[in-house]
N, C-alpha and C positions, 0 to 999 in steps of 0.2 A: 737625478731624475731621468728616467728613460721615457721618451716620447714616441708614440707609434700612431699609425693612421690606418683606418679602414676606409678604403677608397684611395686610388692612386692617380688622381687627375692633376690638373694644373694647380689648383688651390693647395692640395696637400703637399705636392712636390715643392712649391714655392715656400710654404710654411716650414717644411722640413729643412730646406736649405737655409732659411732665415734663422730658425731656432738653433741649428747647428753652429752657425756663424756667431750666435750669441752665447755659445759655450754649453749648450744642452746636448745630451746624447740622444741621437735618433736611433731607436731600436729597429724600426722597419715598417713595411707596408704590406697590407693584405688587399687584394682585389680579385673579383671574379675573373678579371682579365689578367692572367699571370704575366703577360708581356708588360703591361702597364706597371705592375708591382715591381717587376725586375728593373725597369727603366728608372723608376723613382728611387729604388734602393741603390742603384748604381750611382746616381747623381749625388745622393746624400751619404754614400759610403755606409749603408745600413743593410738590413736583411729583407729579402722578399719572402713573405710567409704564404704557405698554402693552407694554413690552419688558423682560424680566428682564435680558437682556444689557446694555442701556443703563443700567439702574439699578445693576447690579454695577460697571460700568466707572466710573460717576460717584460711587461711594461707597467709604468706608473700613471702616465697621462695618455689616454687614448682618445684621439680625435675621430669622430665619424664625419668623413668628408665626401660621402656619396652624394649623388643628386638628391634633392629634397624629397622626391616621392619614393625614395628607397630607404629613408632613415627608419621608418617604422618597422620595416622587415629586418633591418640590421639590429634594432633594439630587441625584437623578439628572439632573434638568433642568439644574441649575447645572453639574454635572460635565461636561456635554456642550458647554458654551458656551466660545467662544474669548475669554475674559476676559483683559485685560491686567494685568500686575503683580499676579498672584495672591498672591505672598508679602507684599504690603503690605496685604492685606485680611483682616479678621477676620469670619468667618461664625459666627453662633451661633444656637441655638434657645432658645426660652423654655419648653420643655416641662418639667413637673414629674415626669413618669414615665419619659421616655426619657433615657438616658445620653449622654455625649459620643460614644460609639461609633457613634451614629446618623449622625454627620458624618464617619466614617472615609473614605468615598470622596472627600470634599472635601480632607481632610488629605493623602491620597495624591496628590491632584491639585495640591498646592502651596499651598493656602489655610491660613491660621491658623484654628483652630476653638476654640470654647468653647460653654458653655451656662450659662444663668442663669435661674432661675425666681423671679419675684416672689411673695412669700408674701402674697397679697392676693386677695380676691374682687372681680372686676371687674364693674361694672354700667355706669353712665353714665361714659364716658371723662373728661368734664370734672371730675366729682366724684372719680373714681378718681385722677386725676393730682395732686389736692390731698393725698390720702391717701398717695401714694407717698413723700412726705417722710420718713415713719417706717417705710417698708417694708424688710424684710431680703430680700436676694436669695440664693438657694441656688446655690452653684457647687460643682463637683466638686473633690475633693482633688488629683486628678492632672491633668496637662495643662500644657503649656508656657505657656499663656496665663492660668494661674491668677492670677499676680501682677499681670499687666497688667489683668485684669478687676477684681481687688480694688482696685487703684489708681483705676480708672475710677469704681467705685461710691463709693469714698472721696471722690473729687472731687465727686461728686453729693451727698454727705452721707449715704449709705446704708451700713449694715453688711451683712456677708455671713455666710452659714452655709456651712461646709465639709462637703460630703456625700460619703460613700463611694459610688462608682458602683454597687457591688454591692447597696447597700441603698436606692437612690434610689426604687424602687417602694414601699418601706415608708414612706419619707418622704412620698411623694405620697398614700399611703393615709391617713396621719395628717392631712394637710392637708384631704383630702376629708371625713374624719370631722368635723373642726372646722367647715369652711365649708358643706358640703352637709348633713350629718346634723343639724347644729344647726338648720337650717331645717326639716328633717323633724321634729325634736323639738318645735319651736315649733308646727308644724302640728298635731301630736298634742295638744299642750296646748290650742290654740285649739278643736279639736273637742270636747274634754271640757268646756271653758268653755261652749261653745255648748249642749252637751247639758244643762248645769246650769241653763240658762235665761237666760243673758246674751245680749243681742242681738248678732248677728254684727258689726254695724257699730260696736259699742262695744268689742269685745274688744281690737283693736290698741292703741287709745289708753289703755284702762284698764290693760293689762298692761305698757305701755312703761316706767313708773317701776320696776316689779318687775324687768324685764329689765335695765335700766340699773343697778339696785342690785347685781345679780349680777355684772355686769362690773366695777363699782366695787369690790366685795368681793375680787375676784381680784387687784387691784393690790397688789403687794408681798407677796403671800401665795402659798403653794402651794395646790393644790386642796383638800386635807384641811382646811386652816385656813379656807378661804373657804366651805366647805359649811355650810349651815344645814338645818333641817328635822327631821322625826320619826326618820329613821334615825340621824342623828348624836346625837339626844337619847335614842334607845332607846325611843321612844314606841310601844309595841306596839299599844295600843288604837287610836291614830290610824291606823296602817297597816292594821289589821284592818278599820276602818270604810271606808277608801279601797277596799280590795279588795271588800268586800261591796257597796259602791255601784257599782263598776265591773261586777261580776258581774251585778248587777240591770239596769243601764241601758246598759252598753257592754261586753259580755263580750269583744268583739273587741280591747279595749284591756287586758284583764287581764294577758295574758302579756307585753305590752310594758312595763307597769308593773313586773312582777316582774323582767323582764330588767334594767331600769334599776336596780332595787333590788339585784339581785345584783352588778352592777358597782359600785354605791356601797359595798356592804359590803366588796367586795374592795379598793377604794381605801382604806377606813378600816382594813382589817385586823381588822374586828370582825364575827363571824358569829353573834352571839347571837340574831339575828332570822331565821336561815336557814330555819326551818320556814315562816315566812310567805311567803317568796319562792321556795320550791322549785317546780320545774317540775311541771306537771300530769302525774300518772302516775309521778313519781319518788319 
């Protein structure tokens, strides 16, 4: 089976490297940015294409890996092409927020369609393809290609998540809270550390063991079990001192701290400290 990609960014490059390592043939890449297609093709020992039609005709599994807001335009472009043996081709997108319905015009045009979202934050493609060994792919519950796709990922050594298409946006929101807002949370922490007098250049390395210990604590436990700190201990005085210090030195962070505190209390189902975390004016 020859695999190709429309869109030559970090995700498609990492997937190409990964599938190639798993023994699949990577046919090549098409991108409006010829340089990106060339770079991805070079890394995967495949072909950079200047024609979507040629790529489609030479491939069996075609991934649309463009930004989400470009998928619809790519679908229209493919629908208008005189591609041969459409019923032998599987076209899928890798979006976490769009459902399989996005590819309906292609389905009506004779193609097999599916979608699969890798639950991973992609940065450097070479490093990401190593992480893909353990990644779960979210696929939709419905669709004729569900079993075929499950078998494909099973052959790669990956597990799959079955997603209700009506709740796929909720699934993607959850993924963004974890991958994006965790970074935002770290940034907030770093700012407070810096305000406390720690040199900016030391913060990342100094907090790395703490961050790693949090991840380690989560292994084999649910979130409530892994939680440590003053809210879980019911340490009212410590929390009060935190809030007093924030109000004095970083008042813009006070409500953020309270918001996270309210969410933590909700997780624990313990509201004994609610007065400390109530919103201003409430």
